[in-house]
VOGULO-637517 format. One record per residue (C-alpha): residue in one letter; x, y, z; residue number from 1. Coordinates in nm, 4 decimals, decimal comma. Example, Ala and Ser with C-alpha at 12.3 -4.5 7.8 and 13.67 -1.06 7.14 Angstrom:
<volums>
a:1,2300:-0,4500:0,7800:1
s:1,3670:-0,1060:0,7140:2
</volums>
This chain:
<volums>
m:31,6507:24,2370:26,0233:1
t:31,3257:24,4145:26,1167:2
f:31,2499:24,7835:26,1674:3
a:31,2196:24,7114:26,5401:4
d:31,5837:24,5993:26,5369:5
l:31,6776:24,9526:26,4277:6
q:31,5500:25,0900:26,7616:7
l:31,2951:25,3227:26,6012:8
h:31,0181:25,4674:26,8156:9
r:30,7156:25,2403:26,8529:10
n:30,4847:25,5079:26,7060:11
i:30,6872:25,5033:26,3838:12
l:30,6821:25,1244:26,3824:13
h:30,3023:25,1375:26,4180:14
a:30,2719:25,3659:26,1140:15
i:30,5000:25,1668:25,8841:16
d:30,3398:24,8400:25,9947:17
e:30,0060:24,9778:25,8713:18
m:30,1758:25,0611:25,5409:19
g:30,2812:24,6987:25,5009:20
y:30,6550:24,7499:25,5447:21
k:30,8066:24,4186:25,6509:22
e:31,1809:24,4699:25,6674:23
p:31,4195:24,7561:25,5941:24
t:31,5934:24,7839:25,2585:25
p:31,9762:24,7669:25,2483:26
i:32,0162:25,1463:25,2414:27
q:31,7796:25,1767:25,5390:28
q:31,9652:24,9067:25,7342:29
k:32,2953:25,0881:25,6843:30
a:32,1856:25,4527:25,7051:31
i:31,9385:25,4600:25,9945:32
p:32,1860:25,3503:26,2671:33
v:32,4389:25,6114:26,1482:34
i:32,1777:25,8896:26,1569:35
l:32,0522:25,7822:26,5000:36
a:32,4161:25,7985:26,6191:37
e:32,4091:26,1686:26,5122:38
k:32,6837:26,1352:26,2512:39
d:32,7039:26,3048:25,9126:40
l:32,6165:26,0659:25,6336:41
i:32,6725:26,0250:25,2606:42
g:32,4260:25,7731:25,1188:43
c:32,4642:25,6421:24,7652:44
a:32,1930:25,4203:24,6219:45
q:32,0007:25,4030:24,2980:46
t:31,6401:25,5052:24,2484:47
g:31,3741:25,2990:24,4220:48
t:31,5838:25,1662:24,7105:49
g:31,4066:25,3515:24,9921:50
k:31,6362:25,6500:25,0396:51
t:31,3592:25,8812:25,1621:52
a:31,2582:25,6453:25,4427:53
a:31,6266:25,6005:25,5284:54
f:31,6483:25,9636:25,6428:55
a:31,2836:26,0413:25,7261:56
m:31,2343:25,7665:25,9850:57
p:31,5351:25,8483:26,2089:58
i:31,4618:26,2215:26,1800:59
i:31,1017:26,1666:26,2937:60
h:31,2332:25,9441:26,5733:61
y:31,4583:26,2273:26,6974:62
l:31,1927:26,4999:26,6645:63
h:30,9214:26,3008:26,8397:64
k:31,1497:26,2505:27,1384:65
i:31,2331:26,6218:27,1806:66
g:30,8756:26,7466:27,1235:67
n:30,6895:26,9718:26,8804:68
t:30,8252:27,3058:26,7520:69
k:30,5990:27,5744:26,8997:70
n:30,7916:27,8810:26,7851:71
a:30,7201:27,9993:26,4315:72
k:31,0065:27,9877:26,1802:73
k:31,2308:27,7796:26,4111:74
a:31,2391:27,4548:26,2164:75
k:31,4708:27,1753:26,3242:76
v:31,5025:27,0083:25,9830:77
l:31,5561:27,1345:25,6291:78
v:31,5304:26,8926:25,3378:79
v:31,6541:27,0393:25,0087:80
t:31,5474:26,8662:24,6884:81
p:31,5624:26,9779:24,3227:82
t:31,2030:26,9515:24,1966:83
r:30,8481:27,0170:24,3084:84
e:30,7542:26,6555:24,2476:85
l:31,0325:26,5280:24,4719:86
a:30,9399:26,7790:24,7427:87
v:30,5771:26,6649:24,7337:88
q:30,6849:26,2988:24,7392:89
i:30,9098:26,3535:25,0438:90
g:30,6335:26,5472:25,2180:91
e:30,3898:26,2614:25,1614:92
n:30,6390:26,0166:25,3116:93
f:30,6934:26,2331:25,6209:94
e:30,3158:26,2526:25,6583:95
k:30,2799:25,8734:25,6508:96
y:30,5719:25,7877:25,8781:97
s:30,4834:26,0540:26,1370:98
k:30,1135:25,9629:26,1532:99
y:30,1278:25,8685:26,5227:100
t:30,3800:26,1312:26,6303:101
n:30,3680:26,5046:26,7018:102
v:30,6027:26,5919:26,4129:103
t:30,4861:26,8594:26,1676:104
h:30,6156:26,9524:25,8233:105
v:30,5640:27,2032:25,5447:106
t:30,6483:27,1702:25,1736:107
i:30,7881:27,4713:24,9846:108
y:30,8456:27,5037:24,6086:109
g:30,8248:27,7465:24,3199:110
g:30,5720:27,7650:24,0403:111
m:30,2876:27,8709:24,2676:112
s:30,1874:28,1656:24,4863:113
i:30,4344:28,2315:24,7662:114
k:30,1748:28,3755:25,0101:115
p:30,0167:28,0426:25,1200:116
q:30,3662:27,9100:25,1882:117
i:30,4486:28,2169:25,3981:118
d:30,1310:28,1598:25,5968:119
q:30,2297:27,7973:25,6555:120
l:30,5755:27,8976:25,7776:121
k:30,4262:28,1499:26,0216:122
k:30,2380:27,8664:26,1907:123
g:30,5659:27,6850:26,2505:124
a:30,6842:27,3366:26,1557:125
d:30,9493:27,0881:26,2604:126
v:31,0460:26,9949:25,9042:127
i:31,0727:27,2190:25,5990:128
i:31,0990:27,0449:25,2636:129
g:31,1720:27,2632:24,9656:130
t:31,3432:27,3479:24,6397:131
p:31,6558:27,5708:24,6503:132
g:31,5243:27,8769:24,4685:133
r:31,2020:27,9156:24,6643:134
l:31,3786:27,8517:24,9961:135
l:31,6265:28,1324:24,9240:136
d:31,3429:28,3664:24,8211:137
l:31,1686:28,3065:25,1541:138
y:31,4924:28,3582:25,3446:139
k:31,5598:28,6901:25,1700:140
q:31,2069:28,8035:25,2610:141
n:31,2785:28,7147:25,6260:142
h:31,0200:28,4350:25,6358:143
l:31,2692:28,1543:25,6894:144
d:31,5084:28,1127:25,9813:145
l:31,7677:27,8370:25,9427:146
s:31,9677:27,9138:26,2555:147
y:31,7898:27,6476:26,4657:148
l:31,8465:27,3525:26,2310:149
h:31,9622:27,0220:26,3707:150
f:31,9353:26,8293:26,0413:151
l:32,0211:26,9455:25,6902:152
v:31,9307:26,6894:25,4237:153
l:32,0478:26,7237:25,0624:154
d:31,8400:26,4810:24,8578:155
e:31,9170:26,3852:24,4961:156
a:32,2379:26,5885:24,5126:157
d:32,3557:26,4808:24,1672:158
l:32,0303:26,6003:24,0103:159
m:32,0653:26,9386:24,1824:160
l:32,4093:26,9578:24,0222:161
d:32,2680:26,8670:23,6788:162
m:31,9941:27,1290:23,7111:163
g:32,2361:27,4063:23,8051:164
f:32,1271:27,4435:24,1686:165
i:32,4605:27,3706:24,3301:166
d:32,5413:27,7377:24,4073:167
d:32,1996:27,7867:24,5704:168
v:32,2595:27,4721:24,7740:169
k:32,5924:27,6082:24,8976:170
k:32,4212:27,9326:25,0049:171
l:32,1635:27,7370:25,2053:172
i:32,4374:27,5311:25,3698:173
r:32,6228:27,8469:25,4754:174
l:32,3017:27,9858:25,6285:175
s:32,2647:27,6835:25,8561:176
p:32,4461:27,6265:26,1902:177
d:32,7951:27,4802:26,1843:178
n:32,6980:27,2155:26,4395:179
r:32,4162:27,0725:26,2256:180
q:32,3984:26,7065:26,1249:181
t:32,4288:26,6876:25,7442:182
l:32,2851:26,4027:25,5400:183
l:32,3623:26,3846:25,1686:184
f:32,1873:26,1334:24,9429:185
s:32,2677:26,0838:24,5780:186
a:32,2310:25,8166:24,3118:187
t:32,5775:25,8961:24,1718:188
m:32,8848:26,0655:24,3166:189
p:33,0414:26,2966:24,0551:190
l:33,3461:26,5005:24,1574:191
p:33,1553:26,8249:24,2405:192
i:32,9325:26,6337:24,4839:193
r:33,2342:26,4758:24,6530:194
e:33,3915:26,8216:24,6815:195
l:33,0678:26,9553:24,8296:196
a:33,0723:26,6809:25,0922:197
q:33,4380:26,7422:25,1724:198
e:33,3805:27,1155:25,2202:199
f:33,0636:27,1106:25,4295:200
m:33,0479:26,7773:25,6151:201
q:33,2215:26,6640:25,9334:202
k:33,3846:26,3204:25,9013:203
p:33,0829:26,1703:25,7242:204
e:33,0074:25,7998:25,7224:205
y:32,9708:25,6629:25,3686:206
v:32,7127:25,3962:25,2891:207
a:32,6446:25,2591:24,9429:208
v:32,4190:24,9825:24,8169:209
d:32,3067:24,8534:24,4796:210
p:32,5894:24,9724:24,2541:211
i:32,4733:25,2131:23,9865:212
s:32,5668:24,9586:23,7214:213
s:32,3071:24,7103:23,8451:214
t:31,9408:24,6761:23,7529:215
a:31,6810:24,5030:23,9670:216
k:31,6568:24,1266:23,9157:217
s:31,2777:24,1536:23,9285:218
v:31,2744:24,3535:23,6033:219
k:31,2336:24,1589:23,2772:220
q:31,4104:24,3347:22,9894:221
k:31,3570:24,3254:22,6126:222
v:31,5104:24,5192:22,3234:223
y:31,3587:24,6101:21,9861:224
f:31,5910:24,7061:21,6994:225
v:31,3767:24,9496:21,5012:226
e:31,4137:25,2129:21,2340:227
k:31,4124:25,5635:21,3840:228
g:31,1141:25,6741:21,1779:229
d:30,9087:25,3738:21,2914:230
k:30,9440:25,4189:21,6678:231
k:30,6042:25,5857:21,7142:232
k:30,4346:25,3092:21,5158:233
l:30,6139:25,0430:21,7209:234
l:30,5167:25,2101:22,0477:235
y:30,1503:25,2168:21,9511:236
h:30,1734:24,8576:21,8191:237
i:30,3113:24,7298:22,1517:238
i:30,0672:24,9230:22,3709:239
r:29,7704:24,8049:22,1636:240
n:29,8726:24,4420:22,1091:241
e:30,0065:24,3817:22,4599:242
k:29,7179:24,5791:22,6144:243
l:29,9660:24,7771:22,8249:244
s:29,8602:25,0342:23,0813:245
d:30,0432:25,2390:23,3462:246
v:30,3344:25,2853:23,1060:247
l:30,6176:25,5326:23,1653:248
v:30,7939:25,6249:22,8394:249
f:31,1315:25,8010:22,8334:250
t:31,2385:26,0358:22,5534:251
r:31,5642:26,2254:22,5169:252
t:31,4064:26,5688:22,4601:253
k:31,1007:26,7704:22,5647:254
h:31,0027:26,8189:22,2010:255
g:31,0314:26,4450:22,1473:256
a:30,8002:26,3798:22,4433:257
d:30,5363:26,6126:22,3000:258
g:30,5623:26,4424:21,9597:259
v:30,5132:26,0953:22,1074:260
v:30,2102:26,2098:22,3060:261
e:30,0574:26,3700:21,9974:262
a:30,0999:26,0484:21,7975:263
l:29,9493:25,8312:22,0743:264
v:29,6510:26,0614:22,1273:265
k:29,5779:26,0592:21,7526:266
n:29,5541:25,6806:21,7779:267
g:29,3145:25,6941:22,0699:268
v:29,5658:25,6311:22,3535:269
n:29,5210:25,8510:22,6608:270
a:29,8718:25,9955:22,7075:271
a:30,0333:26,3001:22,8672:272
a:30,3760:26,4666:22,8565:273
f:30,5818:26,5386:23,1672:274
h:30,8832:26,7679:23,1288:275
g:31,0415:27,0948:23,2345:276
d:30,8649:27,3145:22,9782:277
k:30,5290:27,2293:23,1330:278
s:30,3994:27,4518:23,4112:279
q:30,4087:27,3150:23,7638:280
t:30,0302:27,2900:23,7594:281
a:30,0274:27,0997:23,4291:282
r:30,2983:26,8617:23,5509:283
q:30,1153:26,7894:23,8745:284
e:29,7860:26,7336:23,6904:285
a:29,9570:26,4941:23,4481:286
l:30,1211:26,3030:23,7329:287
d:29,8006:26,2838:23,9383:288
s:29,6060:26,1634:23,6364:289
f:29,8665:25,8952:23,5721:290
k:29,8709:25,7817:23,9357:291
n:29,4911:25,7651:23,9354:292
k:29,5060:25,5497:23,6194:293
e:29,3103:25,8086:23,4188:294
t:29,6102:25,8544:23,1876:295
k:29,7377:25,5316:23,0325:296
v:30,0835:25,6501:22,9215:297
l:30,3102:25,9171:23,0713:298
v:30,5919:26,0375:22,8434:299
a:30,8757:26,2025:23,0343:300
t:31,2297:26,3315:23,0090:301
d:31,4929:26,2052:23,2522:302
i:31,5227:26,5088:23,4778:303
a:31,1469:26,5501:23,5220:304
a:31,0987:26,1785:23,5865:305
r:31,3150:26,1856:23,9026:306
g:31,0054:26,3150:24,0828:307
i:30,7859:26,0208:23,9853:308
d:30,7359:25,7828:24,2759:309
i:30,4989:25,4964:24,1948:310
d:30,5722:25,1700:24,3733:311
s:30,3645:24,9506:24,1424:312
l:30,4682:25,0954:23,8054:313
p:30,4634:24,7859:23,5803:314
v:30,6241:24,9030:23,2531:315
v:30,9036:25,1379:23,1495:316
i:30,9814:25,1970:22,7809:317
n:31,3051:25,3563:22,6596:318
y:31,1721:25,5231:22,3452:319
d:31,5092:25,6965:22,3037:320
l:31,8219:25,5392:22,4480:321
p:32,0297:25,7654:22,6731:322
n:32,3934:25,8259:22,5834:323
i:32,4904:25,7809:22,9499:324
p:32,4606:25,4214:23,0768:325
e:32,3913:25,5331:23,4363:326
t:32,0802:25,7141:23,3113:327
f:31,9514:25,3873:23,1653:328
v:31,9846:25,2209:23,5067:329
h:31,7934:25,5074:23,6712:330
r:31,5137:25,4662:23,4192:331
i:31,4869:25,0934:23,4738:332
g:31,4777:25,1598:23,8478:333
r:31,1318:25,3119:23,8042:334
t:30,9782:24,9650:23,7643:335
g:31,0137:24,6491:23,9696:336
r:30,9997:24,8477:24,2940:337
a:30,8785:24,7464:24,6399:338
g:30,9198:24,3790:24,5556:339
n:30,6987:24,3939:24,2448:340
d:30,7853:24,2499:23,9047:341
g:30,8620:24,4950:23,6272:342
l:30,9016:24,5083:23,2506:343
a:31,1525:24,7313:23,0692:344
l:31,1410:24,7651:22,6895:345
s:31,4117:24,9464:22,4933:346
f:31,3938:25,0783:22,1355:347
c:31,7268:25,0997:21,9542:348
d:31,7638:25,2601:21,6119:349
k:32,0819:25,2449:21,4041:350
s:32,2101:25,5788:21,5323:351
e:32,1858:25,4469:21,8901:352
k:32,3723:25,1214:21,8329:353
s:32,6850:25,2422:22,0140:354
y:32,4717:25,3647:22,3068:355
w:32,3165:25,0202:22,3395:356
q:32,6536:24,8487:22,3312:357
d:32,7815:25,0780:22,6086:358
i:32,4680:25,0180:22,8166:359
c:32,4915:24,6384:22,7857:360
k:32,8573:24,6428:22,8810:361
f:32,8079:24,8790:23,1730:362
a:32,5000:24,7117:23,3202:363
r:32,6056:24,3602:23,2178:364
l:32,2803:24,3102:23,0293:365
q:32,1735:24,0216:22,8097:366
p:31,8135:24,1208:22,7356:367
k:31,5861:23,9246:22,5068:368
e:31,5818:24,0610:22,1512:369
v:31,2295:24,0810:22,0083:370
t:31,2469:23,9999:21,6382:371
d:30,8843:23,9268:21,5516:372
h:30,7682:24,2889:21,5300:373
p:30,6647:24,4760:21,2131:374
f:30,9294:24,7492:21,2176:375
p:31,2780:24,5907:21,2288:376
w:31,5973:24,7456:21,0988:377
k:31,6024:24,7475:20,7207:378
d:31,9008:24,5808:20,5551:379
e:32,1397:24,8155:20,3785:380
p:32,0866:24,7910:19,9983:381
k:32,3545:24,5984:19,8159:382
k:32,5710:24,7551:19,5501:383
g:32,3789:24,7960:19,2268:384
e:32,0354:24,7760:19,3934:385
k:31,7940:25,0664:19,3987:386
g:31,8790:25,2911:19,6927:387
a:32,2400:25,1799:19,7056:388
e:32,4972:25,4535:19,7368:389
a:32,6396:25,5566:19,4010:390
p:33,0082:25,4726:19,3584:391
k:33,2329:25,7642:19,4367:392
k:33,4138:25,9159:19,1447:393
d:33,7907:25,8975:19,1551:394
f:33,8834:26,2497:19,0504:395
r:34,2488:26,1663:19,0891:396
n:34,2196:25,8931:18,8276:397
k:34,0099:26,1190:18,6108:398
s:34,2792:26,3825:18,6239:399
k:34,5392:26,1202:18,5445:400
n:34,3391:25,9942:18,2472:401
k:34,2927:26,3498:18,1243:402
n:34,6678:26,4061:18,1343:403
s:34,7174:26,0741:17,9527:404
r:34,4824:26,1846:17,6736:405
k:34,6700:26,5127:17,6465:406
s:34,9943:26,3231:17,6225:407
e:34,8593:26,0923:17,3502:408
s:34,7189:26,3910:17,1628:409
s:35,0574:26,5637:17,1754:410
k:35,2226:26,2557:17,0291:411
k:34,9712:26,2488:16,7412:412
n:35,0253:26,6192:16,6779:413
k:35,3991:26,5689:16,6745:414
k:35,3553:26,3031:16,4095:415
r:35,1627:26,5492:16,1918:416
w:35,4521:26,7959:16,1943:417
y:35,6806:26,5483:16,0438:418
</volums>
């Protein structure tokens, strides 16, 4: 199948042909016809499968046919997404796909001055892309009118749930027209998301590709069993010896990300942290530096990393293993995208052994174990060796022996009386 087979406008086909797109991904093949048929849609696909294009292209097709929005504040499309990075990424995609059309868009998010965004909205736009909190702020200040929407897109719905935005999302839905076309995209479908769809969508079509338990075949995977205290040394050892660059490293916590960056920088590796405690400006600077190959290693937490969109990212390293197998699959989905090969390395310490077993079972993994590295698991010391756990005292036996001695002593004393 080609994009032309999907009956998209020739101006869109011209733009994506320049971008080198050859054929639609499975989610695009299934979702685009449903959206063009003006039906509500629930799309479920893992990271890196082309979900943004799956809704952006048919929306641009529709908007280009009906003409540009001339009236300020009367947008036809609202795309709600959980993070600034995702909003920027979606905006960039709309910009590329609509290059030869009359479709306009504006991107709205928190963490920066609201005035420039108000000025942009006053000029008018067909598509508004934004984060829930900032969108509601603009609505309350009477700078945002949602009563003319034709499309409402909820992108990364499961992440909005994880980040506590679900109530804000419901408010935005209620502010939009009842006859809108609603498109919901999510990597997973937890119960609250299914309930959200049931409450606010009209007989939606459901399309799903690439089960969440699968990882891309183009990604080569390796696992290192390492002592917890040696992980930083192993990370530096691999980056230096393998001459790795453009590396995305995942940690479980924000504090852990900062610690890894500090250790790498001390050893002369250009690294930056990317997590929720960083300001929006700092996060964007770190991401831009990484994309421009000025920063060699980006260390991120899972939630922040959902906004990272780099087609040619060659290496992902699981510094800490997640306790949720689906999260592991999302991480791996950051490499091996757009038909490129990828490499995923996982560090597993003894406390994470059960996590690794669950991940392998869930994702049906049989990765290569790397044994020739300098920081393997240390064998448990044998009984009697230095460091071995001292034998536990049997207080019950001690008490029993004490009573026995008392008994024997009583017998001896009795003998003395006679």
